[in-house]
C-alpha positions in Angstrom: 116.2 97.9 121.1 115.9 94.1 121.2 114.0 92.1 118.7 111.3 91.5 121.3 110.9 95.2 122.0 110.7 95.9 118.2 108.0 93.3 117.7 106.1 94.7 120.8 106.3 98.2 119.1 105.1 96.7 115.9 102.2 95.0 117.5 101.2 98.3 119.3 101.3 100.2 116.0 99.2 97.5 114.4 96.5 97.9 117.1 96.5 101.6 116.8 96.1 101.4 113.0 93.3 99.0 113.3 91.6 101.4 115.8 92.1 104.3 113.5 90.6 102.3 110.6 87.5 101.4 112.8 87.1 105.1 113.8 87.3 106.2 110.1 84.7 103.5 109.2 82.3 104.8 112.0 82.8 108.4 110.9 82.1 107.5 107.2 78.8 105.8 108.2 77.9 109.0 110.1 78.9 111.1 107.1 76.9 109.0 104.7 73.8 109.4 107.0 74.5 113.2 106.9 74.5 113.1 103.1 71.1 111.3 103.0 69.7 113.8 105.5 71.0 116.8 103.5 69.6 115.3 100.3 66.2 114.7 101.9 65.8 117.9 103.9 67.4 120.5 101.6 66.6 118.9 98.2 65.8 121.7 95.7 66.7 124.7 97.9 66.7 127.9 96.0 70.4 128.6 96.6 71.5 125.1 95.8 72.7 124.5 99.5 71.8 120.9 99.1 74.2 120.3 96.2 76.9 122.4 97.8 76.8 120.6 101.1 76.4 117.2 99.5 79.5 118.0 97.3 81.5 118.9 100.5 80.4 115.7 102.2 81.4 113.6 99.2 84.9 115.3 99.3 85.1 114.3 103.0 84.1 110.8 102.3 86.6 110.5 99.5 89.4 111.8 101.8 88.4 109.3 104.5 88.4 106.5 101.9 92.0 107.4 100.9 93.1 107.6 104.5 91.5 104.3 105.3 93.3 102.7 102.3 96.6 104.1 103.4 96.2 102.8 106.9 95.3 99.4 105.5 98.5 99.4 103.4 100.5 100.4 106.6 98.8 97.6 108.5 99.7 95.1 105.8 103.3 96.2 105.9 103.4 95.8 109.7 102.1 92.3 109.3 104.9 91.5 106.9 107.4 92.9 109.4 105.9 90.7 112.1 106.3 87.6 109.8 110.0 88.2 109.2 
């Protein structure tokens, strides 16, 4: 594989990572909207469904945050490769 082909692959990976970061950000916004809705609609339910569901949604949000951070680190590493 030539240097030009390698750089083309790196650029393609960079674009894909940026797209995944954007999709995660969109999903996180939707997830946060869902957390607000659950809190508003189920607040004080007798079986604590509101707290259970909100807790699960927070776990999802934390996982998405970690995934996004890992993708950003990968993106930074690819930028360093491009600058070599």
